[in-house]
MDAnalysis code that builds the backbone (N, CA, C; Angstrom):
import MDAnalysis as mda
import numpy as np

u = mda.Universe.empty(696, n_residues=232, atom_resindex=np.repeat(np.arange(232), 3), trajectory=True)
u.add_TopologyAttr("name", ["N", "CA", "C"] * 232)
u.add_TopologyAttr("resid", np.arange(1, 233))
u.add_TopologyAttr("resname", ["MET", "GLU", "SER", "TRP", "GLY", "LEU", "GLU", "THR", "TRP", "LEU", "ALA", "LEU", "ALA", "SER", "ALA", "THR", "LEU", "ALA", "ILE", "ALA", "SER", "PHE", "VAL", "LEU", "ASN", "TRP", "ARG", "ILE", "VAL", "ASN", "ARG", "GLN", "MET", "THR", "MET", "GLN", "PHE", "GLU", "SER", "LEU", "LYS", "ALA", "GLN", "MET", "ASP", "ALA", "ASP", "MET", "LEU", "GLY", "TRP", "ALA", "HIS", "GLU", "ALA", "SER", "ASP", "ALA", "LEU", "SER", "GLU", "GLY", "VAL", "LEU", "LEU", "ALA", "ARG", "GLY", "ARG", "GLY", "SER", "CYS", "PHE", "ARG", "ALA", "ASP", "GLU", "MET", "ARG", "VAL", "ARG", "ARG", "LEU", "GLY", "ALA", "ALA", "GLN", "ARG", "LEU", "SER", "SER", "LEU", "ALA", "ASP", "ARG", "GLY", "ARG", "LEU", "PHE", "PHE", "PRO", "ASN", "HIS", "SER", "PRO", "ASP", "LEU", "HIS", "GLY", "ALA", "ASP", "ARG", "GLU", "ALA", "ALA", "PHE", "LYS", "GLY", "PHE", "ARG", "PRO", "PRO", "ILE", "LEU", "ASP", "THR", "VAL", "VAL", "PHE", "GLY", "TYR", "TYR", "GLN", "LEU", "ASP", "ARG", "LEU", "ASP", "CYS", "ASP", "GLY", "ALA", "GLU", "PRO", "ASP", "THR", "ASP", "ALA", "ALA", "ASP", "TYR", "LEU", "VAL", "ARG", "CYS", "ARG", "ARG", "LEU", "LEU", "ILE", "SER", "GLU", "LEU", "GLN", "GLN", "ALA", "ILE", "ASP", "PRO", "ARG", "ARG", "ARG", "GLY", "GLN", "MET", "LEU", "SER", "ARG", "LEU", "SER", "LYS", "ASN", "ARG", "ARG", "ALA", "GLY", "ASP", "GLY", "PRO", "ASP", "PHE", "LYS", "ALA", "ALA", "ALA", "ASP", "LEU", "GLY", "GLU", "SER", "LEU", "GLU", "ALA", "ARG", "PHE", "PRO", "GLY", "VAL", "LEU", "ILE", "HIS", "ARG", "ARG", "ASP", "ALA", "ALA", "TRP", "ILE", "ALA", "GLU", "ARG", "GLU", "ALA", "ALA", "LEU", "ARG", "PRO", "PRO", "ALA", "ARG", "LYS", "ARG"])
u.atoms.positions = np.array([
    [0.814, -1.374, 0.197],
    [0.214, -0.107, -0.344],
    [0.848, 1.503, 0.084],
    [2.058, 0.871, 0.627],
    [2.777, 2.597, 0.690],
    [3.561, 2.644, -0.827],
    [2.955, 1.742, -1.929],
    [3.544, 1.946, -2.938],
    [2.412, 2.519, -3.925],
    [1.401, 2.762, -3.645],
    [0.248, 3.619, -4.229],
    [0.364, 4.815, -4.373],
    [0.167, 5.424, -5.746],
    [0.163, 6.737, -5.633],
    [-1.067, 7.379, -5.641],
    [-0.830, 8.849, -6.187],
    [-1.983, 9.603, -5.445],
    [-3.325, 9.144, -6.563],
    [-3.207, 8.828, -7.681],
    [-4.219, 8.254, -8.790],
    [-4.984, 7.135, -7.830],
    [-4.067, 6.587, -7.319],
    [-4.763, 5.128, -6.713],
    [-5.380, 5.329, -5.695],
    [-4.964, 6.065, -4.621],
    [-5.516, 6.933, -3.645],
    [-7.186, 7.444, -3.813],
    [-7.198, 8.118, -4.862],
    [-8.307, 9.029, -5.380],
    [-9.085, 7.988, -5.869],
    [-8.865, 7.013, -6.669],
    [-9.476, 6.025, -7.168],
    [-10.307, 5.262, -6.263],
    [-9.528, 4.594, -5.358],
    [-10.249, 4.416, -3.842],
    [-11.170, 4.967, -3.128],
    [-10.793, 6.419, -3.129],
    [-11.440, 7.021, -2.684],
    [-12.473, 7.353, -3.314],
    [-13.025, 7.430, -4.619],
    [-14.047, 7.624, -5.545],
    [-14.734, 6.765, -5.527],
    [-14.199, 5.192, -5.464],
    [-14.924, 3.552, -5.148],
    [-15.752, 3.553, -4.210],
    [-15.094, 4.167, -2.952],
    [-15.662, 4.237, -1.649],
    [-16.694, 4.858, -1.659],
    [-16.723, 6.261, -2.063],
    [-17.854, 7.247, -1.944],
    [-18.942, 6.699, -2.872],
    [-18.740, 5.746, -4.235],
    [-19.658, 5.199, -4.777],
    [-20.527, 4.429, -4.261],
    [-19.433, 3.479, -3.693],
    [-20.478, 2.548, -3.086],
    [-21.415, 3.014, -1.798],
    [-20.543, 4.022, -1.094],
    [-21.390, 4.548, 0.065],
    [-22.798, 5.193, -0.432],
    [-22.285, 5.872, -1.458],
    [-23.733, 6.533, -2.177],
    [-25.003, 5.552, -2.991],
    [-24.369, 4.396, -3.150],
    [-25.299, 3.314, -3.657],
    [-26.006, 2.949, -2.603],
    [-25.383, 2.386, -1.555],
    [-26.448, 2.033, -0.166],
    [-26.905, 2.909, 0.287],
    [-26.859, 4.096, 0.099],
    [-27.390, 5.600, 0.662],
    [-28.606, 5.356, -0.041],
    [-28.846, 5.432, -1.407],
    [-29.948, 5.416, -2.533],
    [-30.401, 4.427, -2.572],
    [-30.241, 3.122, -2.074],
    [-30.706, 1.840, -1.915],
    [-31.637, 2.229, -0.692],
    [-31.068, 2.169, 0.563],
    [-31.945, 2.711, 1.484],
    [-33.113, 3.711, 1.519],
    [-32.510, 4.597, 0.857],
    [-33.924, 5.769, 0.197],
    [-34.952, 5.323, -0.259],
    [-34.640, 4.520, -1.492],
    [-35.536, 4.359, -2.059],
    [-36.633, 2.844, -1.855],
    [-35.603, 2.029, -0.779],
    [-36.442, 0.908, -0.075],
    [-37.466, 1.647, 0.653],
    [-37.025, 2.650, 1.539],
    [-37.779, 3.172, 2.497],
    [-38.932, 4.034, 1.842],
    [-38.881, 4.613, 0.744],
    [-39.732, 5.236, -0.160],
    [-41.028, 4.078, -0.753],
    [-40.218, 3.140, -1.121],
    [-41.428, 1.874, -1.674],
    [-41.837, 1.217, -0.544],
    [-41.468, 1.368, 0.774],
    [-42.349, 0.936, 2.062],
    [-43.025, 1.871, 2.108],
    [-43.003, 2.835, 1.920],
    [-43.995, 3.835, 2.434],
    [-45.066, 4.121, 1.776],
    [-44.641, 4.017, 0.466],
    [-45.796, 3.819, -0.678],
    [-46.691, 2.424, -0.544],
    [-46.222, 1.425, -0.134],
    [-46.823, 0.207, -0.087],
    [-47.929, 0.341, 1.093],
    [-47.091, 1.072, 2.356],
    [-48.283, 1.286, 3.298],
    [-49.258, 2.150, 3.187],
    [-48.779, 3.212, 2.269],
    [-50.159, 4.183, 1.761],
    [-50.929, 3.685, 0.854],
    [-50.498, 2.611, 0.140],
    [-51.739, 1.860, -0.512],
    [-52.114, 1.341, 0.038],
    [-51.970, 0.351, 1.111],
    [-52.400, -0.470, 1.966],
    [-53.272, 0.263, 2.925],
    [-52.889, 1.299, 3.358],
    [-54.116, 2.365, 3.999],
    [-55.191, 2.900, 3.086],
    [-54.876, 3.204, 2.212],
    [-56.083, 3.246, 1.145],
    [-56.722, 2.416, 0.676],
    [-56.515, 1.061, 0.614],
    [-57.452, -0.132, 0.335],
    [-58.198, -0.336, 1.570],
    [-57.468, -0.568, 2.514],
    [-58.319, -0.632, 4.021],
    [-59.649, 0.607, 4.146],
    [-59.260, 1.553, 3.796],
    [-60.203, 2.708, 3.744],
    [-61.202, 2.313, 3.001],
    [-60.738, 1.873, 1.807],
    [-61.782, 1.571, 0.771],
    [-63.070, 0.422, 0.748],
    [-62.014, -0.690, 1.413],
    [-62.755, -2.014, 2.121],
    [-63.854, -1.463, 3.046],
    [-63.673, -1.012, 4.298],
    [-64.219, 0.162, 5.484],
    [-65.676, 0.828, 4.731],
    [-65.390, 1.328, 3.780],
    [-66.350, 2.429, 3.536],
    [-67.029, 1.177, 2.667],
    [-66.956, 0.186, 1.975],
    [-67.736, -0.200, 1.196],
    [-68.728, -1.353, 2.250],
    [-67.721, -1.963, 3.302],
    [-68.607, -2.672, 4.415],
    [-69.585, -1.835, 5.214],
    [-69.102, -0.386, 5.663],
    [-70.272, 0.424, 6.287],
    [-71.404, 0.638, 5.230],
    [-71.188, 0.339, 4.371],
    [-72.547, 0.935, 3.381],
    [-73.497, -0.645, 3.346],
    [-72.647, -1.644, 3.136],
    [-72.902, -3.513, 3.506],
    [-73.935, -3.358, 4.727],
    [-73.144, -3.015, 5.733],
    [-73.859, -3.366, 7.298],
    [-74.891, -2.376, 6.978],
    [-74.870, -0.956, 6.497],
    [-76.194, -0.013, 6.701],
    [-77.247, -0.676, 5.924],
    [-77.152, -1.322, 5.010],
    [-78.138, -1.782, 4.087],
    [-79.062, -3.141, 4.696],
    [-78.195, -3.972, 5.366],
    [-78.718, -5.224, 6.055],
    [-79.234, -4.894, 7.337],
    [-78.848, -3.449, 8.176],
    [-79.117, -2.554, 8.955],
    [-80.531, -2.790, 8.932],
    [-80.906, -1.903, 7.526],
    [-81.772, -1.573, 7.316],
    [-82.903, -2.645, 6.749],
    [-82.400, -3.663, 6.429],
    [-83.289, -4.893, 6.503],
    [-83.893, -5.201, 7.538],
    [-82.832, -5.600, 8.611],
    [-83.518, -5.792, 10.086],
    [-84.514, -5.097, 10.506],
    [-84.334, -3.662, 10.419],
    [-85.346, -2.373, 10.946],
    [-86.706, -2.848, 9.660],
    [-86.898, -3.349, 8.813],
    [-87.778, -3.305, 8.038],
    [-88.550, -4.775, 8.449],
    [-87.958, -5.777, 8.765],
    [-88.508, -6.899, 9.162],
    [-88.998, -6.998, 10.581],
    [-87.951, -6.510, 11.505],
    [-88.717, -6.065, 12.989],
    [-89.866, -5.126, 12.739],
    [-89.815, -4.355, 12.109],
    [-91.218, -3.355, 11.932],
    [-92.116, -3.794, 11.065],
    [-92.439, -4.628, 10.288],
    [-93.154, -5.279, 9.779],
    [-94.590, -5.226, 10.235],
    [-95.625, -4.592, 10.156],
    [-97.261, -4.583, 10.965],
    [-97.443, -3.555, 12.075],
    [-95.955, -3.151, 12.478],
    [-96.166, -2.084, 13.143],
    [-96.151, -0.827, 13.057],
    [-94.738, -0.583, 12.567],
    [-94.028, 0.649, 11.948],
    [-94.230, 1.235, 10.599],
    [-94.570, 0.403, 9.754],
    [-94.286, 0.417, 8.306],
    [-95.816, -0.125, 7.800],
    [-96.050, 0.714, 6.887],
    [-97.415, 0.578, 5.977],
    [-96.717, -0.456, 4.977],
    [-97.307, -1.142, 4.158],
    [-96.983, -2.751, 3.325],
    [-96.545, -1.498, 2.014],
    [-96.804, -0.318, 1.526],
    [-96.309, 0.090, 0.513],
    [-95.201, 1.107, 0.749],
    [-95.176, 1.429, 2.040],
    [-93.797, 1.797, 2.329],
    [-92.755, 0.623, 2.529],
    [-93.108, -0.403, 2.970],
    [-92.444, -1.311, 3.142],
    [-91.773, -1.807, 1.812],
    [-92.491, -1.807, 0.931],
    [-92.005, -2.569, -0.407],
    [-91.134, -1.278, -0.988],
    [-91.407, -0.024, -1.165],
    [-90.599, 0.828, -1.563],
    [-89.046, 0.832, -0.767],
    [-89.115, 0.649, 0.248],
    [-87.863, 0.374, 1.418],
    [-87.124, -0.540, 1.289],
    [-87.786, -1.469, 1.006],
    [-87.059, -2.857, 1.024],
    [-86.291, -3.050, -0.595],
    [-87.065, -2.141, -1.513],
    [-86.469, -2.348, -2.836],
    [-85.226, -1.283, -3.020],
    [-85.188, -0.439, -2.115],
    [-84.192, 0.220, -2.023],
    [-82.989, -0.180, -1.426],
    [-82.941, -0.676, -0.482],
    [-82.182, -1.519, 0.519],
    [-81.525, -3.080, -0.376],
    [-82.434, -3.599, -0.963],
    [-82.097, -4.967, -1.620],
    [-81.412, -3.962, -2.859],
    [-81.648, -3.401, -3.589],
    [-80.877, -3.099, -4.891],
    [-79.368, -2.615, -4.127],
    [-79.286, -1.974, -3.107],
    [-78.006, -1.473, -2.469],
    [-76.969, -2.560, -2.220],
    [-77.858, -3.464, -1.774],
    [-77.328, -4.901, -1.320],
    [-76.791, -5.168, -2.878],
    [-77.453, -5.493, -3.761],
    [-77.269, -6.043, -5.098],
    [-75.856, -5.180, -5.801],
    [-75.913, -3.941, -5.770],
    [-74.828, -3.258, -6.276],
    [-73.459, -3.340, -5.566],
    [-73.765, -3.725, -4.295],
    [-72.474, -3.743, -3.243],
    [-71.751, -5.177, -3.566],
    [-72.691, -6.152, -4.306],
    [-71.901, -7.121, -3.963],
    [-71.124, -7.267, -5.396],
    [-71.371, -6.666, -6.264],
    [-70.418, -6.261, -7.407],
    [-69.341, -5.913, -6.976],
    [-69.737, -4.539, -6.599],
    [-68.600, -3.408, -6.274],
    [-67.655, -4.501, -4.905],
    [-68.122, -5.181, -4.368],
    [-67.376, -5.730, -3.658],
    [-66.081, -6.724, -4.096],
    [-66.420, -7.334, -5.505],
    [-65.748, -8.063, -5.987],
    [-64.307, -7.189, -6.318],
    [-64.199, -5.973, -6.598],
    [-63.098, -5.596, -6.586],
    [-62.380, -5.378, -5.541],
    [-62.564, -5.834, -4.336],
    [-61.579, -6.159, -2.915],
    [-61.666, -7.472, -2.940],
    [-62.669, -8.237, -3.091],
    [-62.770, -9.851, -2.510],
    [-63.038, -10.431, -4.154],
    [-61.985, -11.204, -4.751],
    [-62.350, -11.459, -5.931],
    [-62.379, -13.115, -5.734],
    [-63.614, -13.691, -6.669],
    [-64.129, -15.230, -6.342],
    [-62.423, -16.084, -6.602],
    [-62.074, -16.827, -6.037],
    [-61.371, -18.033, -5.776],
    [-61.351, -19.098, -6.965],
    [-60.567, -19.537, -7.330],
    [-60.546, -21.071, -8.114],
    [-61.381, -20.762, -9.411],
    [-61.079, -19.667, -9.912],
    [-62.062, -19.089, -11.688],
    [-61.940, -20.280, -12.171],
    [-60.700, -21.378, -12.316],
    [-60.481, -22.424, -13.633],
    [-61.442, -23.243, -12.958],
    [-62.176, -23.696, -11.825],
    [-62.809, -24.596, -11.740],
    [-64.457, -24.426, -11.617],
    [-65.115, -23.283, -11.810],
    [-66.256, -22.982, -11.698],
    [-66.894, -22.351, -12.718],
    [-67.528, -21.797, -13.040],
    [-68.089, -20.753, -14.091],
    [-67.475, -20.281, -15.227],
    [-66.696, -21.122, -15.588],
    [-66.375, -21.113, -16.815],
    [-67.111, -20.251, -18.415],
    [-68.164, -20.489, -17.881],
    [-69.148, -20.146, -19.284],
    [-69.496, -18.373, -18.880],
    [-69.170, -17.919, -17.414],
    [-69.535, -16.534, -16.881],
    [-68.424, -15.382, -17.431],
    [-68.854, -14.019, -17.276],
    [-67.908, -13.092, -17.085],
    [-66.945, -13.086, -16.199],
    [-65.638, -12.612, -16.666],
    [-64.473, -12.705, -15.860],
    [-64.548, -12.764, -14.398],
    [-65.338, -11.685, -13.732],
    [-65.140, -11.380, -12.456],
    [-65.997, -12.452, -11.652],
    [-67.021, -12.751, -12.644],
    [-67.818, -14.052, -11.716],
    [-67.593, -15.273, -12.012],
    [-66.474, -15.873, -12.400],
    [-65.862, -17.124, -12.633],
    [-65.284, -17.632, -11.371],
    [-65.584, -18.655, -10.946],
    [-64.711, -19.198, -9.465],
    [-65.995, -19.318, -8.261],
    [-65.535, -19.165, -7.187],
    [-66.342, -19.394, -6.296],
    [-66.444, -17.997, -4.996],
    [-67.344, -17.659, -5.056],
    [-67.614, -16.562, -4.027],
    [-67.258, -16.348, -2.741],
    [-66.392, -15.644, -2.296],
    [-65.523, -15.622, -0.775],
    [-67.264, -15.559, 0.162],
    [-67.135, -15.857, 1.064],
    [-67.586, -15.554, 2.312],
    [-68.316, -14.244, 2.710],
    [-67.211, -13.432, 2.544],
    [-67.707, -11.906, 2.667],
    [-68.787, -11.339, 1.915],
    [-68.425, -12.079, 0.409],
    [-69.433, -11.382, -0.561],
    [-70.854, -12.298, -0.076],
    [-70.838, -13.830, 0.216],
    [-72.324, -14.512, 0.482],
    [-73.163, -13.609, 1.155],
    [-72.310, -12.958, 2.220],
    [-73.254, -11.993, 3.444],
    [-74.105, -11.275, 2.667],
    [-73.495, -10.771, 1.944],
    [-74.183, -9.708, 0.774],
    [-75.429, -9.965, 0.141],
    [-75.052, -11.245, -0.683],
    [-75.825, -11.867, -1.786],
    [-77.082, -12.529, -1.012],
    [-76.553, -12.964, 0.236],
    [-77.427, -13.862, 0.867],
    [-78.297, -13.011, 1.629],
    [-77.849, -11.673, 2.043],
    [-78.849, -10.657, 2.541],
    [-79.630, -10.096, 1.316],
    [-79.385, -10.102, 0.057],
    [-79.762, -9.537, -1.145],
    [-80.865, -10.542, -0.799],
    [-80.901, -11.584, -0.872],
    [-82.062, -12.785, -1.551],
    [-83.179, -12.848, -0.282],
    [-82.971, -12.473, 0.765],
    [-83.559, -12.919, 1.876],
    [-84.419, -11.373, 2.035],
    [-83.744, -10.241, 1.766],
    [-84.540, -8.864, 1.289],
    [-85.379, -8.933, 0.667],
    [-85.068, -9.674, -0.377],
    [-86.024, -9.659, -1.806],
    [-87.261, -10.265, -1.500],
    [-86.786, -11.148, -0.674],
    [-88.302, -12.313, -0.316],
    [-89.111, -11.844, 0.631],
    [-88.793, -10.662, 1.580],
    [-89.513, -10.429, 2.559],
    [-90.895, -9.949, 2.045],
    [-91.641, -10.860, 2.974],
    [-93.268, -10.465, 2.707],
    [-93.656, -9.398, 3.437],
    [-94.156, -8.333, 2.593],
    [-94.426, -7.021, 3.097],
    [-95.878, -6.461, 3.471],
    [-96.658, -7.645, 3.256],
    [-98.264, -7.618, 3.927],
    [-98.330, -8.400, 5.167],
    [-97.192, -8.750, 5.595],
    [-97.520, -9.781, 6.794],
    [-97.989, -8.670, 8.434],
    [-98.465, -8.700, 8.947],
    [-99.177, -8.260, 10.181],
    [-98.565, -8.409, 11.341],
    [-97.577, -9.190, 11.201],
    [-96.710, -9.418, 12.505],
    [-95.202, -8.885, 11.965],
    [-93.994, -8.581, 13.090],
    [-92.982, -8.895, 12.946],
    [-91.956, -10.195, 12.060],
    [-91.366, -10.173, 11.427],
    [-90.744, -11.392, 10.607],
    [-89.059, -11.276, 11.326],
    [-89.219, -12.060, 12.608],
    [-88.079, -12.308, 13.191],
    [-87.120, -13.316, 12.500],
    [-87.892, -14.221, 11.827],
    [-86.775, -15.360, 11.342],
    [-86.186, -14.272, 10.301],
    [-86.307, -13.495, 9.441],
    [-85.700, -12.786, 8.332],
    [-84.554, -11.898, 9.500],
    [-85.354, -11.256, 10.489],
    [-84.555, -10.320, 11.160],
    [-83.410, -11.127, 11.597],
    [-83.115, -12.003, 12.468],
    [-82.572, -12.711, 12.716],
    [-81.423, -13.393, 11.741],
    [-81.633, -13.652, 10.305],
    [-80.942, -14.134, 9.661],
    [-79.901, -12.978, 8.882],
    [-80.917, -11.900, 8.801],
    [-80.152, -10.974, 8.438],
    [-79.026, -10.288, 9.608],
    [-79.250, -10.251, 10.708],
    [-77.720, -10.024, 11.637],
    [-77.099, -11.079, 11.579],
    [-77.230, -12.202, 11.591],
    [-75.975, -12.776, 11.126],
    [-75.221, -12.787, 10.128],
    [-76.093, -12.177, 8.959],
    [-75.165, -11.772, 7.590],
    [-74.354, -10.716, 8.280],
    [-74.867, -9.801, 8.565],
    [-74.014, -8.476, 9.124],
    [-72.755, -8.900, 9.834],
    [-73.195, -9.803, 10.922],
    [-72.070, -10.126, 12.075],
    [-70.978, -10.893, 11.309],
    [-71.495, -11.738, 10.178],
    [-70.233, -12.599, 9.365],
    [-69.260, -11.194, 8.576],
    [-70.236, -10.549, 8.107],
    [-69.568, -9.470, 7.091],
    [-68.423, -8.895, 8.181],
    [-68.688, -8.462, 9.476],
    [-67.834, -7.682, 10.199],
    [-66.653, -8.711, 10.292],
    [-67.081, -10.064, 10.860],
    [-65.853, -10.702, 11.223],
    [-64.944, -11.566, 9.802],
    [-65.882, -11.074, 8.746],
    [-64.671, -11.652, 7.537],
    [-63.736, -10.284, 7.174],
    [-64.531, -8.982, 7.516],
    [-63.753, -7.881, 7.126],
    [-62.317, -7.857, 8.199],
    [-62.819, -7.975, 9.129],
    [-61.619, -8.089, 10.256],
    [-60.142, -8.870, 9.896],
    [-60.644, -9.951, 9.071],
    [-59.785, -10.550, 8.866],
    [-59.007, -10.355, 7.543],
    [-59.605, -9.659, 6.576],
    [-59.114, -9.004, 5.643],
    [-58.282, -7.975, 5.696],
    [-58.270, -7.400, 6.700],
    [-57.246, -6.337, 6.874],
    [-56.445, -6.777, 8.010],
    [-55.096, -6.201, 7.091],
    [-53.877, -6.764, 8.036],
    [-53.828, -6.403, 9.448],
    [-53.929, -7.158, 10.601],
    [-53.935, -7.537, 11.942],
    [-52.955, -6.947, 12.346],
    [-51.494, -7.533, 11.966],
    [-50.643, -6.413, 12.484],
    [-49.920, -5.795, 12.329],
    [-50.545, -5.045, 10.890],
    [-50.223, -3.679, 10.477],
    [-51.305, -2.674, 11.212],
    [-52.510, -2.943, 11.311],
    [-53.589, -2.598, 12.618],
    [-53.032, -2.489, 13.881],
    [-52.372, -3.514, 14.236],
    [-51.432, -3.418, 15.746],
    [-50.782, -2.303, 15.807],
    [-49.841, -2.679, 14.697],
    [-48.581, -1.453, 14.638],
    [-49.267, -0.116, 15.112],
    [-50.362, 0.219, 13.910],
    [-50.905, 1.491, 14.189],
    [-51.528, 1.787, 15.342],
    [-52.558, 0.993, 16.095],
    [-52.951, 1.358, 17.400],
    [-51.752, 1.507, 18.595],
    [-50.752, 0.538, 18.200],
    [-49.916, 0.974, 19.377],
    [-48.939, 2.164, 18.917],
    [-48.672, 2.643, 17.868],
    [-48.054, 4.131, 17.875],
    [-48.860, 4.599, 18.359],
    [-50.397, 4.656, 18.229],
    [-51.545, 5.506, 18.688],
    [-51.529, 5.543, 20.159],
    [-51.520, 4.676, 20.727],
    [-51.472, 4.628, 21.926],
    [-50.495, 5.102, 22.807],
    [-49.320, 5.206, 22.253],
    [-48.441, 5.916, 22.592],
    [-48.317, 7.675, 23.238],
    [-48.970, 7.687, 22.243],
    [-49.926, 9.201, 22.560],
    [-50.916, 9.529, 23.061],
    [-51.168, 8.437, 23.943],
    [-52.447, 8.716, 24.864],
    [-51.948, 9.447, 26.333],
    [-52.462, 10.530, 26.942],
    [-51.831, 10.632, 27.831],
    [-52.089, 9.446, 29.076],
    [-51.746, 9.718, 30.593],
    [-51.664, 8.475, 31.495],
    [-52.978, 8.389, 31.867],
    [-53.564, 7.040, 31.948],
    [-55.115, 7.221, 32.556],
    [-55.883, 7.513, 31.476],
    [-55.726, 7.394, 30.116],
    [-56.541, 7.741, 29.055],
    [-57.086, 6.395, 28.250],
    [-57.053, 4.995, 28.750],
    [-57.370, 4.309, 28.275],
    [-58.687, 3.999, 28.512],
    [-59.579, 2.825, 28.048],
    [-60.696, 2.520, 27.988],
    [-61.456, 2.366, 29.169],
    [-62.576, 3.391, 29.042],
    [-63.183, 3.528, 30.511],
    [-64.111, 2.567, 30.798],
    [-63.446, 1.192, 31.120],
    [-64.335, 0.277, 31.798],
    [-65.372, 0.439, 32.653],
    [-64.734, 1.231, 34.004],
    [-66.039, 1.508, 34.799],
    [-67.114, 2.238, 34.554],
    [-66.789, 3.300, 33.473],
    [-68.220, 4.292, 33.207],
    [-68.621, 3.147, 32.168],
    [-68.304, 2.063, 31.277],
    [-68.899, 0.943, 30.749],
    [-69.696, -0.155, 31.990],
    [-69.279, -0.075, 32.426],
    [-69.835, -1.188, 33.458],
    [-71.189, -0.538, 34.038],
    [-71.070, 0.829, 34.514],
    [-72.268, 1.604, 35.178],
    [-73.309, 1.538, 33.921],
    [-73.017, 1.926, 32.519],
    [-73.814, 1.925, 32.027],
    [-74.711, 0.258, 31.821],
    [-73.715, -0.660, 31.850],
    [-74.481, -2.036, 31.700],
    [-75.178, -2.581, 32.803],
    [-74.892, -1.927, 33.913],
    [-75.321, -1.824, 35.493],
    [-76.845, -1.099, 35.421],
    [-76.941, -0.200, 34.753],
    [-78.241, 0.337, 34.836],
    [-79.037, -0.102, 33.789],
    [-78.764, -0.552, 32.796],
    [-79.625, -1.280, 31.666],
    [-80.073, -2.561, 32.178],
    [-79.179, -3.402, 33.332],
    [-79.349, -4.530, 33.721],
    [-80.727, -4.310, 35.262],
    [-80.742, -3.089, 35.847],
    [-81.593, -2.597, 36.727],
    [-82.944, -2.369, 36.256],
    [-82.980, -2.016, 34.939],
    [-84.147, -1.275, 34.362],
    [-84.833, -2.888, 33.540],
    [-83.739, -3.590, 32.861],
    [-84.533, -4.569, 32.286],
    [-83.727, -6.146, 32.901],
    [-84.193, -6.490, 33.747],
    [-83.577, -7.840, 34.375],
    [-82.988, -8.791, 33.226],
    [-82.088, -9.242, 33.426],
    [-81.720, -10.543, 32.643],
    [-81.215, -10.040, 30.900],
    [-80.833, -8.867, 30.874],
    [-80.460, -8.252, 29.558],
    [-79.036, -8.658, 29.200],
    [-78.314, -8.689, 30.569],
    [-76.753, -8.976, 30.666],
    [-76.626, -10.430, 30.583],
    [-75.478, -10.997, 29.755],
    [-75.119, -12.105, 29.653],
    [-74.258, -12.092, 30.956],
    [-73.438, -11.193, 31.306],
    [-72.253, -11.049, 32.159],
    [-72.769, -10.124, 32.653],
    [-72.411, -10.012, 33.928],
    [-72.462, -8.492, 34.963],
    [-71.255, -8.042, 34.997],
    [-71.660, -6.742, 34.688],
    [-70.612, -5.632, 34.961],
    [-69.991, -5.428, 36.116],
    [-69.699, -6.284, 37.072],
    [-69.329, -5.638, 38.825],
    [-67.608, -5.795, 38.445],
    [-66.985, -5.646, 39.957],
    [-65.478, -4.922, 40.070],
    [-64.500, -6.186, 39.155],
    [-64.818, -7.198, 39.277],
    [-64.156, -8.277, 38.735],
    [-64.266, -8.530, 37.190],
    [-65.152, -8.064, 36.399],
    [-65.640, -7.781, 35.066],
    [-64.408, -6.611, 34.690],
    [-64.520, -5.522, 35.571],
    [-63.678, -4.530, 35.306],
    [-62.147, -4.681, 35.525],
    [-62.086, -5.301, 36.282],
    [-60.458, -6.051, 36.699],
    [-60.046, -6.686, 35.681],
    [-60.826, -8.006, 35.117],
    [-60.345, -8.932, 33.969],
    [-59.983, -7.941, 32.531],
    [-60.825, -6.743, 32.306],
    [-61.173, -6.000, 31.023],
    [-59.367, -5.152, 31.386],
    [-59.266, -4.626, 32.204],
    [-58.089, -3.820, 32.424],
    [-57.089, -4.898, 32.475],
    [-57.041, -5.956, 33.338],
    [-55.780, -6.794, 32.962],
    [-55.419, -7.219, 31.576],
    [-56.352, -7.364, 30.785],
    [-56.128, -7.994, 29.766],
    [-55.379, -7.090, 28.358],
    [-55.628, -5.674, 28.736],
    [-55.501, -4.388, 27.986],
    [-53.507, -4.367, 28.687],
    [-53.301, -4.915, 29.696],
    [-51.695, -4.690, 29.933],
    [-50.981, -5.536, 29.406],
    [-49.741, -5.045, 28.609],
    [-48.864, -6.023, 28.357],
    [-48.410, -7.263, 28.869],
    [-47.767, -8.578, 28.326],
    [-47.620, -9.533, 29.054],
    [-46.100, -9.261, 29.675],
    [-46.156, -9.722, 30.917],
    [-44.627, -9.680, 31.506],
    [-43.643, -10.605, 31.052],
    [-42.484, -9.733, 30.893],
    [-41.219, -10.353, 30.263],
    [-40.756, -11.548, 30.883],
    [-40.182, -12.651, 30.295],
    [-39.449, -13.285, 31.016],
    [-38.280, -12.886, 31.329],
    [-37.757, -13.784, 32.449],
    [-36.289, -13.589, 32.981],
    [-35.343, -14.531, 32.195],
])
């Protein structure tokens, strides 16, 4: 190395700077790509949430119509509202295919349009089945249709459960963790206030609560939020 001339040292320094610049640029580009992916995923999640909100609202209107039949709605009013809610569900079922495509398109429905080949995912079943139930709701009945109402509630609950699995729980957990760091001390969920509401409801309507909101219930909920103790 003692025999290296100035030009050699300059070349070595130039190569080192080039490598350092390459590594720095690679890290910057990689970070930008990660941020772009996160931004795209967040937008996709937001779009899916918006779709699910509309589907849940349409199913909820179906529950309202089924429970209010014969008491809250006239038959002609029910027909108009039923048609509107059913058509929203029909549209939402097709729009949902943009987020939840059919699987195994080569195994089923080869004669159908591209988006309708294959097997429909369960989250879209909830909307399609809800549409069929609502479209067949008898508007002339004199009493509430509790079976239809219960069925639409089941559709709505499965819709929400499937959506929770569709949105990346790890990414959501990381986001919630970052948000929780910004909370002030003592700003966690107010289980005591929730317990007071539940007990007040139980006092007025005995038997409505599955679990009593006593001190043990509050302690259990608060303990569930604490981070697990590290093993030594």
